[in-house]
N, CA, C and O atoms as a GROMACS GRO file, in nm:
protein
  232
    1UNK      N    1  20.108   6.161  20.406
    1UNK     CA    2  20.118   6.258  20.512
    1UNK      C    3  20.050   6.204  20.637
    1UNK      O    4  19.939   6.152  20.629
    2UNK      N    5  20.114   6.216  20.750
    2UNK     CA    6  20.060   6.169  20.878
    2UNK      C    7  19.989   6.285  20.946
    2UNK      O    8  20.048   6.391  20.967
    3UNK      N    9  19.862   6.266  20.980
    3UNK     CA   10  19.786   6.371  21.045
    3UNK      C   11  19.786   6.351  21.195
    3UNK      O   12  19.782   6.238  21.244
    4UNK      N   13  19.790   6.461  21.268
    4UNK     CA   14  19.780   6.457  21.413
    4UNK      C   15  19.635   6.441  21.453
    4UNK      O   16  19.546   6.500  21.392
    5UNK      N   17  19.611   6.359  21.555
    5UNK     CA   18  19.476   6.345  21.610
    5UNK      C   19  19.442   6.473  21.685
    5UNK      O   20  19.530   6.542  21.737
    6UNK      N   21  19.313   6.504  21.690
    6UNK     CA   22  19.268   6.621  21.764
    6UNK      C   23  19.273   6.589  21.913
    6UNK      O   24  19.218   6.488  21.957
    7UNK      N   25  19.341   6.674  21.989
    7UNK     CA   26  19.351   6.655  22.134
    7UNK      C   27  19.289   6.776  22.202
    7UNK      O   28  19.351   6.883  22.207
    8UNK      N   29  19.168   6.761  22.255
    8UNK     CA   30  19.100   6.875  22.317
    8UNK      C   31  19.182   6.943  22.426
    8UNK      O   32  19.171   7.064  22.446
    9UNK      N   33  19.266   6.867  22.496
    9UNK     CA   34  19.346   6.926  22.603
    9UNK      C   35  19.445   7.031  22.551
    9UNK      O   36  19.490   7.117  22.627
   10UNK      N   37  19.478   7.025  22.422
   10UNK     CA   38  19.567   7.125  22.363
   10UNK      C   39  19.494   7.257  22.336
   10UNK      O   40  19.557   7.357  22.299
   11UNK      N   41  19.364   7.257  22.353
   11UNK     CA   42  19.284   7.375  22.319
   11UNK      C   43  19.199   7.423  22.437
   11UNK      O   44  19.092   7.482  22.418
   12UNK      N   45  19.246   7.398  22.560
   12UNK     CA   46  19.169   7.435  22.679
   12UNK      C   47  19.135   7.583  22.685
   12UNK      O   48  19.024   7.619  22.722
   13UNK      N   49  19.229   7.668  22.651
   13UNK     CA   50  19.209   7.812  22.663
   13UNK      C   51  19.170   7.879  22.532
   13UNK      O   52  19.176   8.001  22.520
   14UNK      N   53  19.130   7.799  22.435
   14UNK     CA   54  19.092   7.853  22.305
   14UNK      C   55  18.940   7.868  22.300
   14UNK      O   56  18.866   7.770  22.317
   15UNK      N   57  18.896   7.988  22.276
   15UNK     CA   58  18.752   8.014  22.271
   15UNK      C   59  18.707   8.061  22.133
   15UNK      O   60  18.597   8.113  22.118
   16UNK      N   61  18.790   8.042  22.035
   16UNK     CA   62  18.757   8.090  21.901
   16UNK      C   63  18.685   7.981  21.823
   16UNK      O   64  18.733   7.869  21.811
   17UNK      N   65  18.570   8.015  21.772
   17UNK     CA   66  18.493   7.926  21.687
   17UNK      C   67  18.450   8.006  21.566
   17UNK      O   68  18.426   8.127  21.575
   18UNK      N   69  18.440   7.938  21.453
   18UNK     CA   70  18.386   8.006  21.336
   18UNK      C   71  18.316   7.904  21.248
   18UNK      O   72  18.341   7.784  21.257
   19UNK      N   73  18.230   7.953  21.164
   19UNK     CA   74  18.155   7.869  21.072
   19UNK      C   75  18.229   7.864  20.940
   19UNK      O   76  18.270   7.967  20.886
   20UNK      N   77  18.245   7.745  20.888
   20UNK     CA   78  18.310   7.726  20.759
   20UNK      C   79  18.204   7.670  20.663
   20UNK      O   80  18.151   7.561  20.685
   21UNK      N   81  18.176   7.743  20.559
   21UNK     CA   82  18.077   7.698  20.462
   21UNK      C   83  18.150   7.626  20.349
   21UNK      O   84  18.238   7.683  20.283
   22UNK      N   85  18.114   7.503  20.328
   22UNK     CA   86  18.177   7.420  20.226
   22UNK      C   87  18.075   7.376  20.123
   22UNK      O   88  17.957   7.358  20.155
   23UNK      N   89  18.119   7.359  20.000
   23UNK     CA   90  18.030   7.296  19.903
   23UNK      C   91  17.999   7.153  19.952
   23UNK      O   92  18.084   7.088  20.014
   24UNK      N   93  17.881   7.107  19.924
   24UNK     CA   94  17.838   6.975  19.972
   24UNK      C   95  17.935   6.864  19.931
   24UNK      O   96  17.964   6.775  20.010
   25UNK      N   97  17.986   6.871  19.809
   25UNK     CA   98  18.078   6.768  19.760
   25UNK      C   99  18.208   6.766  19.842
   25UNK      O  100  18.262   6.660  19.872
   26UNK      N  101  18.258   6.885  19.877
   26UNK     CA  102  18.380   6.893  19.955
   26UNK      C  103  18.358   6.839  20.096
   26UNK      O  104  18.443   6.770  20.151
   27UNK      N  105  18.243   6.872  20.154
   27UNK     CA  106  18.209   6.822  20.286
   27UNK      C  107  18.207   6.669  20.285
   27UNK      O  108  18.260   6.604  20.375
   28UNK      N  109  18.145   6.613  20.184
   28UNK     CA  110  18.138   6.467  20.172
   28UNK      C  111  18.277   6.406  20.158
   28UNK      O  112  18.307   6.303  20.219
   29UNK      N  113  18.362   6.470  20.078
   29UNK     CA  114  18.498   6.420  20.057
   29UNK      C  115  18.578   6.424  20.188
   29UNK      O  116  18.650   6.330  20.220
   30UNK      N  117  18.566   6.534  20.262
   30UNK     CA  118  18.635   6.546  20.390
   30UNK      C  119  18.583   6.443  20.488
   30UNK      O  120  18.661   6.380  20.560
   31UNK      N  121  18.453   6.424  20.493
   31UNK     CA  122  18.393   6.326  20.584
   31UNK      C  123  18.441   6.185  20.553
   31UNK      O  124  18.476   6.110  20.644
   32UNK      N  125  18.443   6.149  20.426
   32UNK     CA  126  18.488   6.015  20.386
   32UNK      C  127  18.635   5.995  20.419
   32UNK      O  128  18.674   5.890  20.472
   33UNK      N  129  18.717   6.095  20.388
   33UNK     CA  130  18.861   6.085  20.413
   33UNK      C  131  18.887   6.070  20.564
   33UNK      O  132  18.967   5.986  20.606
   34UNK      N  133  18.821   6.152  20.643
   34UNK     CA  134  18.844   6.148  20.787
   34UNK      C  135  18.798   6.015  20.846
   34UNK      O  136  18.861   5.963  20.938
   35UNK      N  137  18.689   5.960  20.795
   35UNK     CA  138  18.644   5.828  20.841
   35UNK      C  139  18.743   5.719  20.805
   35UNK      O  140  18.776   5.635  20.889
   36UNK      N  141  18.790   5.719  20.681
   36UNK     CA  142  18.886   5.618  20.635
   36UNK      C  143  19.016   5.620  20.716
   36UNK      O  144  19.078   5.517  20.739
   37UNK      N  145  19.055   5.740  20.759
   37UNK     CA  146  19.183   5.756  20.828
   37UNK      C  147  19.166   5.774  20.979
   37UNK      O  148  19.261   5.810  21.048
   38UNK      N  149  19.046   5.748  21.029
   38UNK     CA  150  19.016   5.753  21.172
   38UNK      C  151  19.063   5.883  21.236
   38UNK      O  152  19.134   5.882  21.337
   39UNK      N  153  19.022   5.994  21.176
   39UNK     CA  154  19.056   6.126  21.227
   39UNK      C  155  18.930   6.212  21.216
   39UNK      O  156  18.852   6.196  21.121
   40UNK      N  157  18.911   6.301  21.310
   40UNK     CA  158  18.791   6.385  21.303
   40UNK      C  159  18.804   6.486  21.189
   40UNK      O  160  18.914   6.518  21.145
   41UNK      N  161  18.691   6.533  21.143
   41UNK     CA  162  18.693   6.635  21.038
   41UNK      C  163  18.762   6.760  21.090
   41UNK      O  164  18.837   6.825  21.017
   42UNK      N  165  18.740   6.793  21.216
   42UNK     CA  166  18.804   6.911  21.276
   42UNK      C  167  18.956   6.896  21.271
   42UNK      O  168  19.026   6.988  21.231
   43UNK      N  169  19.008   6.779  21.313
   43UNK     CA  170  19.152   6.756  21.313
   43UNK      C  171  19.208   6.760  21.171
   43UNK      O  172  19.316   6.815  21.148
   44UNK      N  173  19.136   6.703  21.076
   44UNK     CA  174  19.180   6.703  20.937
   44UNK      C  175  19.192   6.846  20.884
   44UNK      O  176  19.292   6.882  20.822
   45UNK      N  177  19.090   6.927  20.909
   45UNK     CA  178  19.092   7.065  20.861
   45UNK      C  179  19.201   7.145  20.932
   45UNK      O  180  19.269   7.225  20.867
   46UNK      N  181  19.218   7.126  21.063
   46UNK     CA  182  19.327   7.194  21.135
   46UNK      C  183  19.463   7.156  21.078
   46UNK      O  184  19.548   7.243  21.060
   47UNK      N  185  19.483   7.028  21.049
   47UNK     CA  186  19.610   6.983  20.992
   47UNK      C  187  19.633   7.044  20.854
   47UNK      O  188  19.745   7.082  20.821
   48UNK      N  189  19.528   7.052  20.774
   48UNK     CA  190  19.540   7.111  20.640
   48UNK      C  191  19.577   7.259  20.649
   48UNK      O  192  19.661   7.307  20.572
   49UNK      N  193  19.515   7.332  20.740
   49UNK     CA  194  19.546   7.473  20.758
   49UNK      C  195  19.689   7.489  20.807
   49UNK      O  196  19.764   7.574  20.758
   50UNK      N  197  19.728   7.407  20.903
   50UNK     CA  198  19.863   7.411  20.958
   50UNK      C  199  19.966   7.385  20.847
   50UNK      O  200  20.067   7.456  20.838
   51UNK      N  201  19.941   7.286  20.763
   51UNK     CA  202  20.030   7.253  20.653
   51UNK      C  203  20.037   7.369  20.553
   51UNK      O  204  20.146   7.407  20.508
   52UNK      N  205  19.922   7.425  20.518
   52UNK     CA  206  19.920   7.536  20.422
   52UNK      C  207  19.997   7.657  20.475
   52UNK      O  208  20.072   7.720  20.400
   53UNK      N  209  19.980   7.688  20.602
   53UNK     CA  210  20.053   7.802  20.660
   53UNK      C  211  20.204   7.777  20.664
   53UNK      O  212  20.283   7.868  20.641
   54UNK      N  213  20.243   7.654  20.694
   54UNK     CA  214  20.386   7.620  20.702
   54UNK      C  215  20.452   7.617  20.565
   54UNK      O  216  20.574   7.632  20.554
   55UNK      N  217  20.374   7.597  20.460
   55UNK     CA  218  20.430   7.580  20.326
   55UNK      C  219  20.392   7.692  20.229
   55UNK      O  220  20.408   7.677  20.108
   56UNK      N  221  20.344   7.801  20.281
   56UNK     CA  222  20.306   7.912  20.193
   56UNK      C  223  20.429   7.989  20.147
   56UNK      O  224  20.534   7.988  20.212
   57UNK      N  225  20.413   8.053  20.035
   57UNK     CA  226  20.518   8.140  19.983
   57UNK      C  227  20.474   8.283  20.006
   57UNK      O  228  20.374   8.328  19.951
   58UNK      N  229  20.550   8.353  20.085
   58UNK     CA  230  20.514   8.493  20.116
   58UNK      C  231  20.559   8.588  20.010
   58UNK      O  232  20.536   8.709  20.022
   0.00000   0.00000   0.00000
């Protein structure tokens, strides 16, 4: 799967922030994956949410 890079210019008018609490092991896994694939953790998580929403069964 090809992930989109995070582009701050796409979020100029977005003021929504929230805290996501992750188990330490999951945080480490996300950090390692994002480093290996040269993508920010924020972009990785956004892409995962986007994928999940596009592929959900209602």
